[in-house]
N, C-alpha and C positions, 0 to 999 in steps of 0.2 A: 579248184577242187582240193588240191593238196593243202592249201592254207586253211580251208574249211575243216578238213580232217584234223589238222594240227590244232586248230582252235577247240574242236570238240574234245580231242584227246587231252588238252591242257586242263579241261574241266574235271577230268576223272582223277581223283586222288588215289595214288597208289598206297596200299596198306603200310608200306615201309617209309612213306614220305615223312619229311621232318615235321609236319604239322602236328601240333599237340592234340591228342584225342580228347573228346569231350569227357568230362569227369563222370565216373560211373555212379549212378544213384545207389546209395547204400542198400535200399530195399530191393533193388534189382540184384545186388550181390547176394542177398539173403534168399532170393526167390528159389534157387535150386534146393533149398532145405524144406520148402513148403510142399512136401509130397504127402498129402493127407487124403485119405479115402473115407468119406463119411458113409455111414450106413444108417438110414432112417428105419427105425424098428417099430415105433409105436406112435399112434395118434390117440391121445387121451382126452376123454370128455367126461367130466365128473360133476356131481351135484351133491350138496349137503356135506356130510362127513365121509372122508375116504382116506386111505393110506396105501402107498405102494412101496414095497421094499425092492431095492436094486442091489444085486450082488456085485462084488468086485469083478472087474473085467480082467482078462489075461494081460500079461505084459505086452505093451505096445498099443493098447487101446485106451482112448479117453472116452468119457461119457458126456453127453450134452442134453440140455433141456431148453426148449424154446417155448415160452408162455405166450400164447396168442390171444387169450381171453381170461379175465378174472385174475386170481392171485393164489399163491400157495406158499408153503414152507418147505425148504429142503434142509434136512438135518444130517450132517456127517456124524459118524460114530465117535469122532473125537469130541463131540459136543457142540461144534460150530454149527450155527443155524443161519440160513439166509432166507429173507422174505423176497419172493419173486412176484412181480406184477406183470400185467400184460405188456409185452414189449421187452421183457427181460430175457437174456440168454445167459445160461450158466454152463461153464465148461469145467469138468474135472479132469485135468490133464493126465493123471495117473490112474483113472478109472476106479477110484475108491468106492467101497460099498456105502450106501446112504439110503435114506428114506425120504420120499416126497409125500406130503400129506396136505389136507385142507388147512387153510390159514387159521381157522378157529376150531378148537376142540369142542366148543359148546354147541347146543342146538340138536336138531334131529339127525339121526344116523341115516346114511344113505344105504341103498341096496347093495348086495355083494357085487364086486367087480366081475364082469364077464368079459371074455375075449372073443372078438369076431375077427374076420380077415377080409381085407380089401387087397386082393392080389397078394404080394409078399408083405404088406404092411399090416401089423396087428392093430385093431381098434379096441382100446380098453375103455370101458364105460360102466357106470353104475346107474344110468338113468335112461329111460326111453323118451323123456321129454327134453326140456331145455337144460343146458348144462351151465354150471357156475364158473367152471375153470376148464380151459382147453390148452393142451400142450402138444408139441412135437418132440419126441424123445428118440435118442439113438446113440450111436457110438462113432468114434472117429479113430481111424487107424493111422498111426505114424509109421513111416519107414524106420527101420531099425536104427540107423545112425542118428536120425533126427530125434527119435524117442530118447535114446541114451544121452544125447547131448543137450538138446533144447529143453526137454521136459524137466531136466535137472535144475534148470533155472526158473521154471515156472512155479507159481504158488500152487497149493493143493486145489484151489478153486479160483476161477476167474468169472466175474459177473459183469455183464454189460447191460445197460438200460438204453434201448434204442428209441428214445422218445423225443430227441431234439437235435437240431443242427443238420447241416447238409450231409455229413457222413452217416449220421444216424438215420436220416431220411432214406438214403440208399440202402442201408442195412434193413430198414423196416420194409422197403419194397421187396427185398429178397425174401424176408420172412413171409410176407403176404403172398408172394408168388409160390413159395414152397407149400404154404397152407392151401392155396387155391388148387394146385396140382393134385395134392393128396385128397382134398375134399371132392373134387370132380371125378376122380377115379377113371379118367380117360386112358386109353392105351398109351403106354410110354410115360405115364405120369410119374411113376416112382423113379425112373431114370432121370427125367428132367429135374425132379425135386432133389435128387442126389447131386447133380451137377451144380444146381443153385446153392446147395448147402456147402459144397466145396468152396465156391467163391465167398460165401458168407464167413466161413471159418478162417480162410486166408486173411480176410479183412480184420477179423477179430484178433488173430495172432499178430498181424502187422501193427494194429493199434496198441496192443499190449506191449510189443517190443518198443515202440516209440515212447510210450509212457513210462516204461521201466528202464530205459537206457541208462539212467543215472545211478541205478542201484545194483545192477547185475553185471559181473565181469564178462560172462558169456555173451550177454546181450550187447554189451559195449563192443566186444570183438566182432559180433555179427553186424552191428550197425556202422562199423567203419569199413569203407569199401576195400581198403588194402588188406586188413586182417581178415575180412570176410572171404576174400579170394583164397587166402592161405588156408583158412578153416575149411572152406568148401573142398579144396584139393585134398586135404587130409581125410575128410569124410568120404570122398569118392573112392579113395584108395588107401585105407589105413595100413595095409600090409606093405605098401611101397617103402623102400628104404630112404625116406626123405632126408635130404640135407638142408642146411640153412640156406645155401645158395639156391637150391631148387625152389624152396618155399618163397624166398625173396623174389625169384623170377615170376612165380605164380602171382604174387602180390603186386608186381610191377614197382617195387621199391628196392632200396639197397638193403643189405643185411642189417646194418646198424639201425636203419629206420624201422625195419620189421621188428627187431628185438625191442626197440624203444616202445613201439605201439603195443606189443603184447605185454610188456611189463607194466605199462601205464594202464591199459584197459583190462587185462586179465590177470595181472599179478603173477605171471609165469612167462618164462622165455618160450619161444615157439616150439622148440623140441621138448621142453618140459610139458607144454600143453599137449603135444602129440602123445607123450607117454601116458598122461592122464586119460586122453581120449581112447587110446588102445586098451587100457585096463578097464575103462568103463564099458567099452564094447564087449570085451571078454566076459565081464561080469554079467552083462545082459545075455550073452550066448549061453553061459553056464546055467542060467536060471530059466532059459526058454527053449533050449535045443538039447538034443541027445548026442551032439558031437563029442568025440574024444578030446582029451586035453591037448593032444598033439594037433588035432584039427583046429581047435579053438586058438591055440597059440599061433599056428601058421596063418590063420585068417586075419589076425590082428597085427601081424608083423614080427613075431618072435621066431628066431632061427631054430630054437630048440625048446623042448618041453621044460627042461630044467631051468633055462633062463626065464621062461615065462612064470614058472612056479615061484622062483625067487622074487621076481618083481611083484607078483600078485600077493605073496605073503608079506612082503615089506610094506606094500600099500594098504592092505586090508587086515593084516594080522592073522589071517587064517590060510590054510592051504587050499588051492583050487581042486585038489584031489578028494576033498571031503564029499560026502553024498550031496547031490544037488539040492535037496530040500533043506538040508542043514545050512548050505552056503547061502541060499536065498534068505533064510531067517536071520542068520548072523549078519549078512551084509546090510540088511535093512537097518540094523542097529549101528554097525561100524562105519558104513560108507558115508561120505559127505560129498556134495556136488562140487564140480570144478568151480573155483571162485568166480 
């Protein structure tokens, strides 16, 4: 019996045993940043000519459109235009204002758009018969840290066409399931549709990160398992007085290796990246909360309001004590994302 117990015990690997741990999948390291909460707002069914104006969302919200039938045009106020076909998904990470309209301006005009309700979901339509174009529209809320860091590395608009390949087949199945739940209007349908939308947009962001890893310093840092661990630690506790030793321990690498990775992938040393992150978080809090300067400074890791003000002024060229609306407008012009 004793020998059997010993044999069984030998099979159990102690956490501190000398065996090398399996390498961490970089996407698993990024996963803690994928805290997104989709909110499906509208199911749209249009015929002939139509146009819908979408106002800008508050800080922290993205907007999305999923075309399930037909085609349409989406025009950003910058002049950029996207043609969306059935199976297209468009994400506006910063929630910019835009117009969605029929793909052709010619032909007969449709009836005025009316709004009906299916539980909490708005149904927007201009026809009582067959529709030419159908969409699922809504917004996506990022957690504060993710919004301030990751959306700085995303383009103004991301478009996917889920029409081919295994991954696209899975995404299409999610879109069809979302559409089915909303069309059937069964109890709990909106909740199920929202959970499916969460999975869909995590897949979208993951695919974008993989495709963009060669061009964005932030994405490269997040795609490397070692630096992603360090970045995640900073995001979880930006006010902690991080040292290089602590960050290297979080990353499971030596100090020199961590510095080399950050300089290579992000063009900044780890503590320089931490400073950028803290000021970016402070900028977001100043534009989206009513906290005092002392509260904002403490929340992002500054020991004093004066030290925070000096760092903020040096980084952005303006004082954090200026009125919030002025700061928001000025920083839109002066700020640039972490490389």
